[in-house]
KOLLUM-115231 format. One line per field, with one value per residue (C-alpha): residue number from 1; chain; x, y, z. Coordinates in Angstrom, 3 decimals. Each point is the difference from the previous one (the first is absolute). Layout:
nr = NUM, ... $
kette = A, ... $
xx = X, ... $
yy = Y, ... $
zz = Z, ... $
This chain:
nr = 1, 2, 3, 4, 5, 6, 7, 8, 9, 10, 11, 12, 13, 14, 15, 16, 17, 18, 19, 20, 21, 22, 23, 24, 25, 26, 27, 28, 29, 30, 31, 32, 33, 34, 35, 36, 37, 38, 39, 40, 41, 42, 43, 44, 45, 46, 47, 48, 49, 50, 51, 52, 53, 54, 55, 56, 57, 58, 59, 60, 61, 62, 63, 64, 65, 66, 67, 68, 69, 70, 71, 72, 73, 74, 75, 76, 77, 78, 79, 80, 81, 82, 83, 84, 85, 86, 87, 88, 89, 90, 91, 92, 93, 94, 95, 96, 97, 98, 99, 100, 101, 102, 103, 104, 105, 106, 107, 108, 109, 110, 111, 112, 113, 114, 115, 116, 117, 118, 119, 120, 121, 122, 123, 124, 125, 126, 127, 128, 129, 130, 131, 132, 133, 134, 135, 136, 137, 138, 139, 140, 141, 142, 143, 144, 145, 146, 147, 148, 149, 150, 151, 152, 153, 154, 155, 156, 157, 158, 159, 160, 161, 162, 163, 164, 165, 166, 167, 168, 169, 170, 171, 172, 173, 174, 175, 176, 177, 178, 179, 180, 181, 182, 183, 184, 185, 186, 187, 188, 189, 190, 191, 192, 193, 194, 195, 196, 197, 198, 199, 200, 201, 202, 203, 204, 205, 206, 207, 208, 209, 210, 211, 212, 213, 214, 215, 216, 217, 218, 219, 220, 221, 222, 223, 224, 225, 226, 227, 228, 229, 230, 231, 232, 233, 234, 235, 236, 237, 238, 239, 240, 241, 242, 243, 244, 245, 246, 247, 248, 249, 250, 251, 252, 253, 254, 255, 256, 257, 258, 259, 260, 261, 262, 263, 264, 265, 266, 267, 268, 269, 270, 271, 272, 273, 274, 275, 276, 277, 278, 279, 280, 281, 282, 283, 284, 285, 286, 287, 288, 289, 290, 291, 292, 293, 294, 295, 296, 297, 298, 299, 300, 301, 302, 303, 304, 305, 306, 307, 308, 309, 310, 311, 312, 313, 314, 315, 316, 317, 318, 319, 320, 321, 322, 323, 324, 325, 326, 327, 328, 329, 330, 331, 332, 333, 334, 335, 336, 337, 338, 339, 340, 341, 342, 343, 344, 345, 346, 347, 348, 349, 350, 351, 352, 353, 354, 355, 356, 357, 358, 359, 360, 361, 362, 363, 364, 365, 366, 367, 368, 369, 370, 371, 372, 373, 374, 375, 376, 377, 378, 379, 380, 381, 382, 383, 384, 385, 386, 387, 388, 389, 390, 391, 392, 393, 394, 395, 396, 397, 398, 399, 400, 401, 402, 403, 404, 405, 406, 407, 408, 409, 410, 411, 412, 413, 414, 415, 416, 417, 418, 419, 420, 421, 422, 423, 424, 425, 426, 427, 428, 429, 430, 431, 432, 433, 434, 435, 436, 437, 438, 439, 440, 441, 442, 443, 444, 445, 446, 447 $
kette = A, A, A, A, A, A, A, A, A, A, A, A, A, A, A, A, A, A, A, A, A, A, A, A, A, A, A, A, A, A, A, A, A, A, A, A, A, A, A, A, A, A, A, A, A, A, A, A, A, A, A, A, A, A, A, A, A, A, A, A, A, A, A, A, A, A, A, A, A, A, A, A, A, A, A, A, A, A, A, A, A, A, A, A, A, A, A, A, A, A, A, A, A, A, A, A, A, A, A, A, A, A, A, A, A, A, A, A, A, A, A, A, A, A, A, A, A, A, A, A, A, A, A, A, A, A, A, A, A, A, A, A, A, A, A, A, A, A, A, A, A, A, A, A, A, A, A, A, A, A, A, A, A, A, A, A, A, A, A, A, A, A, A, A, A, A, A, A, A, A, A, A, A, A, A, A, A, A, A, A, A, A, A, A, A, A, A, A, A, A, A, A, A, A, A, A, A, A, A, A, A, A, A, A, A, A, A, A, A, A, A, A, A, A, A, A, A, A, A, A, A, A, A, A, A, A, A, A, A, A, A, A, A, A, A, A, A, A, A, A, A, A, A, A, A, A, A, A, A, A, A, A, A, A, A, A, A, A, A, A, A, A, A, A, A, A, A, A, A, A, A, A, A, A, A, A, A, A, A, A, A, A, A, A, A, A, A, A, A, A, A, A, A, A, A, A, A, A, A, A, A, A, A, A, A, A, A, A, A, A, A, A, A, A, A, A, A, A, A, A, A, A, A, A, A, A, A, A, A, A, A, A, A, A, A, A, A, A, A, A, A, A, A, A, A, A, A, A, A, A, A, A, A, A, A, A, A, A, A, A, A, A, A, A, A, A, A, A, A, A, A, A, A, A, A, A, A, A, A, A, A, A, A, A, A, A, A, A, A, A, A, A, A, A, A, A, A, A, A, A, A, A, A, A, A, A, A, A, A, A, A, A, A, A, A, A, A, A, A, A, A, A, A, A, A, A, A, A, A, A, A, A, A, A, A, A, A, A, A, A, A, A, A, A, A, A, A $
xx = -52.655, -0.327, 3.032, 2.004, 0.454, 3.758, -0.141, 2.042, 0.289, 0.449, 1.240, 2.422, 3.038, -1.185, 2.846, 2.674, 1.886, 2.206, -3.030, -0.363, 3.048, 0.106, 2.624, -1.988, -3.222, 1.635, 1.436, -3.541, -1.117, -0.936, -0.434, -0.036, -3.705, 0.595, 1.982, -2.867, -2.538, 1.944, -0.165, -3.799, -2.494, -1.681, -3.459, 1.196, 1.148, -3.353, -1.825, 2.048, -0.818, -3.689, 0.163, 1.674, -2.968, 2.427, -2.086, 1.185, 1.474, -0.454, -3.590, -2.560, 0.976, -0.600, 1.304, 3.516, -0.072, -3.368, 1.306, 3.014, -2.334, -1.678, 3.036, -0.876, 1.799, 1.047, 1.466, 3.237, 1.287, -0.973, 1.148, 0.128, -0.148, 0.566, -2.100, 2.264, -1.739, -1.109, -1.602, -3.154, 0.062, 0.342, 1.824, 3.764, 0.746, 1.351, 2.754, 1.289, -0.189, 1.969, 2.582, 0.771, -0.411, 0.326, 1.324, -3.062, -2.122, 2.312, -0.052, -3.784, -0.194, 2.315, -2.029, -3.261, 1.377, 0.974, -3.532, -1.481, 2.652, 0.670, 3.338, -0.079, -1.164, -0.147, -0.087, -1.887, 1.185, -1.310, 2.358, 0.270, 1.470, 3.603, 1.436, -1.860, 0.760, 3.747, -0.057, -2.249, 1.949, 3.250, -1.628, -1.229, 3.500, 1.447, -2.556, 0.967, 3.708, -0.553, -2.123, -3.343, -1.307, 0.667, 0.299, 0.530, -0.531, 1.882, 0.701, -3.649, -0.419, -2.732, 0.088, -1.349, 0.652, -0.897, -0.179, -0.574, -2.104, -0.520, -3.373, -0.444, -2.139, -3.542, -2.201, -2.217, 2.899, -0.568, -3.077, 1.302, -1.091, 1.142, 3.316, 0.231, -0.729, 2.744, 2.446, -0.781, 0.830, -3.611, -1.960, -0.730, -3.741, -2.022, -1.262, -3.493, -0.367, -0.515, 2.395, 1.785, 3.804, 0.331, -1.386, 1.225, 2.338, 3.472, 0.798, -3.162, 1.324, -1.504, 1.289, -0.234, 0.299, 0.734, 0.820, 3.444, -1.125, -1.924, 3.062, 2.263, -2.170, 0.468, 3.406, -1.456, -2.899, 2.327, 2.427, -2.518, -3.091, -3.321, -1.759, 2.537, -0.413, -3.781, 0.187, 1.577, -3.101, -3.723, -3.016, 0.841, 3.115, 3.340, 3.182, 0.717, -0.822, 2.158, -1.716, 1.188, -1.513, 0.026, -1.972, -0.770, 1.841, 3.018, 2.056, -0.793, 1.863, 0.021, -0.821, -0.436, -2.978, -2.383, -3.043, -2.294, 1.260, -2.665, 0.331, -0.319, 2.931, 2.039, -0.644, 0.464, 2.374, 2.186, -0.069, -0.140, -3.450, -1.331, 2.279, -0.542, -2.426, -2.680, -2.747, -0.373, -2.569, 0.587, 2.339, 0.692, 0.741, 1.889, 1.055, -2.107, -2.103, -1.711, -3.116, 0.793, -0.778, -1.358, 1.092, -2.571, 1.193, 3.613, -0.297, -0.149, 3.105, 2.026, -0.549, -1.563, -3.344, -0.623, -0.072, -2.502, -2.383, 0.221, -3.538, 1.246, 0.866, -2.989, -0.762, 0.847, -3.165, -0.250, -3.630, -2.324, -1.003, 2.578, 2.868, 3.084, 0.932, 3.398, -0.943, -2.145, -2.297, 2.647, -0.381, 3.126, 1.625, 3.729, 3.089, 3.475, 1.431, 3.728, 0.526, 0.327, -1.618, -0.619, -1.160, -1.888, -0.625, -3.092, 1.352, 0.185, -1.836, -1.688, -1.280, 3.532, 1.429, -2.517, 0.793, 3.692, -0.808, -2.243, 2.711, 2.395, -2.373, -1.046, 3.662, 0.850, -2.967, 1.337, -3.039, -0.939, -3.471, -2.434, -1.595, 3.429, 1.537, -2.938, -1.270, 3.246, 0.467, -3.420, 0.512, 3.155, -1.668, -3.072, 1.876, 2.493, -2.882, -1.400, 3.421, 0.786, -3.175, -1.932, -2.277, -3.575, -3.013, -0.298, 3.710, -0.225, -2.691, 2.045, 3.139, -1.943, -1.578, 3.357, 1.589, -2.842, 0.407, 3.671, -0.103, -0.153, 0.004, 3.705, 2.528, 2.164, -0.486, 1.446, -3.467, -1.257, 3.039, -1.294, -3.695, 0.299, 1.739, -2.256, -3.100, 1.549, 0.907, -3.361, -1.748, 1.987, 0.958, -2.968, -0.350, 3.479, -1.016, -3.335, 1.742, 2.373, -2.894, -2.046, 2.959, 0.312, -3.742, 0.165, 2.995, -1.870, -3.021, 2.181, 1.637 $
yy = 118.462, -2.126, -2.035, 1.413, -2.230, 0.158, -1.392, -3.208, -2.494, -3.594, 1.001, 2.712, -2.159, -1.105, 0.346, 0.019, -3.240, 0.635, -0.125, -3.717, -0.620, 0.229, 2.747, 2.059, -0.461, 1.052, 3.102, 1.213, -0.596, -3.645, -2.088, 3.185, -0.453, -3.611, 1.111, 2.249, -2.784, -2.560, 2.346, 0.169, -2.407, -2.281, 1.345, 3.569, -0.912, -1.633, 3.079, 2.253, -2.223, 0.140, 3.790, 0.197, -1.540, -2.105, -2.381, -3.149, 0.749, -3.506, 0.455, -0.162, 3.253, -1.366, 1.996, -1.236, 0.954, -1.676, -3.144, -0.066, 0.372, -3.320, -1.973, -1.610, 1.707, -3.331, -1.395, -1.879, 0.137, 2.501, 0.312, 2.988, -0.820, 2.479, -0.770, 0.825, -2.416, 2.806, -1.750, 1.788, 1.417, 3.765, -0.028, 0.508, 2.383, -2.418, -1.312, 3.571, 0.668, -3.153, 0.663, 3.612, -0.039, -3.512, 1.240, 2.198, -3.142, -1.794, 2.906, 0.126, -3.729, 0.166, 2.833, -1.821, -3.267, 1.789, 1.377, -3.467, -1.799, -2.152, -1.818, -2.185, 2.009, -0.422, 1.847, -2.047, 1.322, -0.882, -2.558, 1.830, 3.084, -1.129, 3.524, 1.049, -3.219, 0.393, 3.585, -0.892, -3.066, 1.968, 2.708, -2.573, -1.480, 3.482, 0.684, -3.230, 0.831, 3.470, -1.303, 1.407, -3.543, -3.071, -0.441, 2.970, 2.602, 3.224, -1.288, 0.168, -3.692, -0.225, -2.679, 0.480, -2.618, 0.584, -2.584, 0.791, -2.727, -0.160, -1.064, -2.211, 2.146, -0.520, 3.119, -1.669, 0.169, 3.741, -0.898, 0.060, -3.445, -1.678, 1.775, -1.445, -3.500, 0.434, 1.160, -3.141, -2.144, -0.832, 0.570, 3.710, -0.054, 2.432, -1.011, 0.391, 2.999, 0.269, -0.615, 2.993, 0.002, 2.560, -2.701, -3.175, 0.404, -1.251, -3.293, 0.505, 3.204, 3.498, 1.619, 3.455, 0.208, 3.464, 1.338, 1.363, 3.627, -0.242, -1.075, 2.550, 2.811, -1.064, 1.693, 3.358, -0.398, -0.717, 2.742, 2.827, -1.311, -1.492, 3.382, 1.372, -3.002, 0.188, 3.668, -0.919, -1.927, 0.577, -1.402, -3.274, -0.561, 1.323, 0.509, -0.027, -2.679, -1.887, -0.556, -1.660, 1.402, -1.955, -0.070, 2.868, 2.896, 1.948, -0.561, -3.310, -0.855, -0.438, 3.124, 0.992, 2.362, 1.663, -1.996, 2.760, 0.194, -0.833, -2.385, 2.883, 1.713, -3.193, -0.505, 3.619, 1.607, -2.945, -2.189, 2.672, -0.815, -2.761, -1.069, 1.108, 2.672, -2.640, 0.078, -2.185, -2.742, -2.030, -0.087, -2.979, 1.691, -2.630, -3.131, -2.055, -1.489, 3.380, 1.128, 2.809, 3.681, 1.599, 3.351, 1.924, -1.392, 1.147, 3.029, -2.297, -0.281, -3.200, -0.316, -3.222, 1.229, 2.500, -2.780, -2.003, 2.702, 3.009, 0.612, 1.108, -3.601, -1.973, -3.333, -2.992, -1.362, -2.902, 0.540, 2.908, -0.288, -2.678, 1.051, -1.936, 0.412, -0.377, -1.157, 1.772, 1.348, 2.487, 0.583, -1.048, 2.864, -0.711, -0.016, 1.514, -3.519, -0.409, 3.345, -1.501, 2.593, -1.103, 2.655, -0.987, 2.473, 0.331, -2.429, -2.859, -3.235, -0.495, -3.570, -1.140, 1.750, -1.779, -3.352, 0.512, 0.801, -3.066, -2.168, 1.068, -0.835, -3.323, -0.972, 1.102, -1.561, -2.606, -2.190, -0.511, 1.587, -1.255, 3.408, 1.474, -3.037, -0.491, 3.565, 1.711, -2.597, 0.743, 3.749, -0.431, -2.205, 2.166, 3.321, -1.398, -0.930, 3.524, 1.599, -2.136, 1.154, -3.246, 1.041, -1.167, 2.188, -1.500, 0.224, 3.208, -1.394, -3.188, 1.912, 1.982, -3.172, -1.766, 3.011, 0.206, -3.714, 0.494, 3.204, -0.569, -3.788, -0.824, -0.425, 2.898, 3.086, -1.359, -0.941, 3.468, 1.438, -1.526, 0.684, 3.672, 1.266, -2.203, 1.597, 3.459, -0.128, -1.549, 2.882, 2.998, -1.197, -2.157, 1.677, -1.274, -3.569, 0.387, 1.375, -2.970, -2.441, 1.860, -0.195, -3.724, -0.510, 1.931, -2.048, -3.204, 1.007, 0.945, -3.397 $
zz = -99.563, -3.156, -0.967, -2.895, -3.037, 0.559, 3.564, 0.095, 2.836, -1.136, -3.466, 1.144, -0.833, -3.449, -2.470, 2.721, -0.589, 3.014, 2.321, -0.765, 2.182, 3.769, -0.053, -2.500, 1.955, 3.265, -1.734, -0.655, 3.596, -0.367, 3.172, 2.101, 0.729, 1.029, 3.044, 1.046, -0.533, 2.029, 2.986, -0.273, 1.506, -2.563, 0.865, -0.575, -3.516, -0.750, 1.277, -2.285, -2.982, 0.929, 0.275, -3.407, -1.808, -1.992, -2.098, -1.721, -3.405, -1.374, -1.137, 2.795, 1.718, 3.512, 2.976, 0.790, 3.671, 0.485, -1.669, 2.312, 2.962, -0.811, 1.191, 3.373, 2.877, 1.493, -3.243, 0.675, -3.563, -2.715, -3.622, -2.345, -3.706, -2.798, -3.069, -2.945, -2.360, -2.324, -2.978, -1.134, -3.541, 0.099, 3.369, 0.180, 2.905, 2.598, -2.247, -0.447, 3.729, 0.779, -2.691, 0.868, 3.788, 1.461, 3.339, 0.556, -0.228, 2.425, 2.462, -0.221, 0.683, 3.017, 1.551, -0.739, 1.359, 3.219, 0.288, -0.498, 2.099, -3.052, -0.111, -3.135, -2.991, -3.768, -3.302, -2.598, -3.355, -3.443, -1.544, -3.322, 1.705, -0.381, -0.196, 3.134, 1.870, -0.523, 1.310, 2.936, 1.113, -0.077, 2.133, 2.528, 0.209, 0.588, 2.744, 1.769, -0.273, 1.502, 2.896, -1.107, -0.324, 2.111, 3.747, 2.306, -2.737, 0.717, 3.519, 1.056, 0.775, -2.669, -2.667, -3.515, -2.676, -3.654, -2.797, -3.677, -1.634, -3.757, -1.351, -3.041, -2.267, 1.311, 0.102, 2.614, 2.485, 0.180, 2.081, 3.553, 1.159, -3.233, 0.538, 3.511, -1.298, -2.577, 2.683, 1.963, -3.034, -0.753, -3.175, -0.480, 0.588, 2.143, 3.427, 1.367, 2.304, 2.915, 1.606, -1.499, -0.263, 2.817, 2.312, -1.705, -2.923, -0.902, 1.740, 2.059, 1.593, -0.154, -3.199, -1.545, -3.779, -1.401, -3.447, -0.972, -0.286, 3.273, 1.983, -1.694, 1.362, 3.633, 0.555, -1.101, 2.436, 2.914, -1.004, -0.406, 1.764, -0.956, -0.053, -2.493, -2.295, 0.215, -0.961, -3.326, -1.057, -0.178, 1.823, 1.716, -2.129, 1.214, -1.961, -3.701, -2.580, -2.474, -3.337, -3.185, -3.179, -3.237, -3.226, -2.339, 1.659, -1.199, 3.144, 1.714, 3.177, 3.778, 2.007, 3.649, 0.149, 2.473, 1.071, -1.212, -3.565, -2.587, -2.904, -2.448, 1.709, -0.070, -3.720, -1.085, 2.505, 0.993, -3.111, -2.687, -1.310, -2.224, -2.829, -3.609, 1.194, 0.524, 2.607, 3.082, -0.232, 3.155, 2.984, 2.232, 3.362, 1.990, -1.864, -2.389, 2.812, 0.472, -1.919, -2.468, -0.026, -3.153, -1.413, 2.058, 3.341, 0.051, 2.280, 3.038, 2.271, -0.056, 3.781, 1.305, 1.334, -2.794, -2.573, 2.019, 1.122, -2.318, -1.200, -3.395, -0.767, -1.192, 1.694, -2.124, -1.585, -2.374, -0.931, 0.816, 3.640, 0.813, 2.229, 1.016, 3.675, 1.603, 3.485, 2.557, -2.676, -1.198, -3.730, -1.846, -1.822, -0.108, 2.226, 0.120, 0.136, -0.512, -1.719, -3.480, -2.274, -3.593, -2.487, -3.159, -2.810, -2.178, -2.605, 2.525, -0.730, 3.366, -0.611, -0.854, 3.046, 2.188, -1.582, 0.787, 3.637, 0.303, -1.558, 2.749, 2.849, -1.547, -0.276, 3.559, 1.821, 2.417, -0.670, 3.649, -0.252, -2.634, -0.777, -0.728, -1.704, -2.348, -0.133, -0.985, -2.716, -1.421, 0.248, -2.055, -2.618, -0.495, 0.065, -2.512, -2.258, 0.224, -0.451, -3.034, -1.721, 0.427, 2.858, 0.374, 0.906, 3.498, 0.860, 2.004, 2.279, 0.266, 1.012, 2.610, 1.372, 0.283, 1.725, 2.525, 0.672, 0.875, 2.032, 3.742, -0.328, 0.285, 2.795, -1.170, -2.160, -3.251, -1.196, 0.863, -1.795, -3.224, 0.618, 0.963, -3.162, -2.129, 1.498, -0.063, -3.682, -0.914, 1.727, -1.126, -3.469, -0.925, -3.445, -0.909, 0.777, -1.758, -3.096, -0.052, 0.249, -2.617, -2.363, 0.632, -0.561, -3.265, -1.088, 0.843, -2.062, -2.936, 0.139 $
């Protein structure tokens, strides 16, 4: 059966201030699933998560159970790290989840830590989230006082420790290996992979890094079973999906929705349509690092695989006959990403939007990789020139060339995160760029 739009799991307590406290959380059944989970074998928990088809909600959409299975069986010390360093423009779901339901995140982490046999665990939270940090730290303190955290939790002999660590405002620390470096007190720069964190991560130990929303789904999977959770979703994606909609809609906000809901349904049925009666021009489907959809591509579901493989979505092409691939020969279309949906109406100045996106990535590049350090800077400079009305006839080919030089040539995906939207906008909205350059050329001749 398809999931109803009103089905709520991780957002069920939104608006209930009392649920932020331990007593309020327990009143609504909180920590009841933990007792069940602690009586289960770790492998049985992992198998339920695999059966659930829970996929990472931080952007990549990788199978959570499969990721957990990468931890070596003979590992002496394992860590679980929650990535709460939500920083990408257009993405604001995790902060709401933490603020309204901090104990659900803690319960999800304790169950996951038991499954992974992880004792010392961490929540890495974006430093600017002061409101959320205060609520979360209080919840952690309450959990320790009640015996849900610490040594011999609930008399089981199991130990689970949890530390909340505040970041210092670097977007790059949302990349899991840069996050681990930051936790260790090193500079927040990505590591070469392999080895992957599940084999050699924090302090050299096997480490699993999961997103806030991902971990908050775990108690529901253990409570009602992996098959039940999988049944809520579609295809290879179980459960519901948190999205944050901003831009030119009448009712922006953070919503928990079915995996199979289309972007047209989100815009019209959930968000009350486009503001001022305008028409949609472009939609960024999952944070600004994702290539856009145009107005003819909005009947596709927001589910992970649908956005990558739906044949209705045209491959991204920079020039006729030239196709940009995202690994393994798969034509790049777009991705569900972090769930940050940005809607642009028909009055939007696309070249200026793109310049603003490039400015963000140029500023946030850690500078470790030359293609990203230099390339994002040049993407920002050239796109600013085009957006300001001073573009040159060759600028579009230059932007495409720079983006191709970055993509796939960096240690982490930040370079790709700049290149993909650049190529996507150049392809689907090339007339907007050409019009801006033609206007600049005309202005130059008149001068």
